[in-house]
N, C-alpha and C positions, 0 to 999 in steps of 0.2 A: 188292601191298597193303603198306602201311607197318606196321611192328611197333610195338607199344606195350609198354612195360616198366613193371613195378610200381616203386613208389617204394622198396621194400625192396631190390629187385634193383639199381636205380640206385645206392643207397647202397653196396652191396657192391662194385659195379664201381668206383665213385669211390674207395673206400678202397683197393682193390687197385691202381688205376692210380696214384694220387698219394701214397700213403704211402711210395713209394720216393724221394720228394724230401726226406726227412728228412736235415738237414745238407747240403742241396744248394744250388744256386745259381739265382738269377733274374737273368738278363742282359737288359739293355734295349738295343735296337738302333734304328738309323735304316735307312731304305731300304725296298724292297718286301719284304713278308713272304713268305718261301718257302711253297710249296703245303702242306707238312707238316713236322713236326719231323724227319723222315728226310731231307728235302731239304737239301743243303749250302747254307750261307750263300753268297751271291754279290753283291758290291757293297754289303754291309751293313757299318756301322760299329758296334762295340761302344762304347756310350756310358757304361754303368755296370754294375756287378756287385754285386748284393745277396746276402745270404745267409739261407737258411731256417734256423730253429731245429732242434734236435735232434728235435723233433716238429713238422714243418713245418705240418701241418693237423690241425684238430679232426676228430672222426668225422663222416662225412657224415650229413646229416639232410635230409629233404625233397627229395632229389635234388640237393643242392648240397654243396660242400666248401669250407669258409672257412679261409684261412690263419691260423695263429697269427702273433704278432709277426715281422716280417721285418727283419733288420738292414739298416740303411742303408749306402750307399756314401758315405763322407765325403770322397772325392776322385775325382770322376767322371773316367773314362778319356779321353773326347773331348767335343767340342762338337758338337751337332747336335739335330735334332728327333726325338724318340722316336716310333716308329711300331708297334713290337710287342715282345713279350718272348719269350724261350725259356727254359724251365726245365730244368735239368740235375740228374742225381743227384749225390751227394756226390763221385763220381769226377771231376766236372767235364767229362766227355766225352760221357756218355750223355744225349742229348736225349730229353725226356719229353713236353713239351707246348709249343705256341706259343699266344700269345693277344694280345689287344688291351691297349694302355696308354693312359691318359689321365687327366685330372683329375676326370673323372665319367662314369658310364655305360659303363665298360669292365670287362674281366676284372680287370685290375690298376689300382688307383688310385695314381698317383704325384703328387708335389708339383708338378711342372711337366714339360710335354713339351719345353720349351726348355732343353736341358741344356747346361751350360757346364762345360768341363773344370776339374777341381780343386774343384768345389763339391759340395755334399751333395745326394744323390738318395735320396728316401725313398718307400717304398711303404706307404700307410696302410691298404690294404684289398686283398684278392685273394679272389675267390669264383669257383669253377669249377662249372658246371652240366652235369648229364647230358642228353644228347639222348634222343629216343624217348619 
């Protein structure tokens, strides 16, 4: 039987999981999204690297966690079609979460999924939702 989790517990979990992204990185990639953030990237191209603020997210509420302002990448690394993001701790090597990117209806809303090298990539919204 599937578990159900109280909203208060979801909020606690979200805060514990994602407050580690303070001053971390939001990297946007092309290619097939790996199975988990623990799975090594393979055949993926880094398109852009954005930065989380010192306080990456507001406190979770209602089973969701919304990012505070995310710094844009003013000179994208490569040209390609954005297919997913991977968020890293401030050390730049510890992957925390992978998610969807797009211009609407995704975990992270970016200005365009057609990224061109040396152009600006911005994330206008990022909301993570607890399961269960």
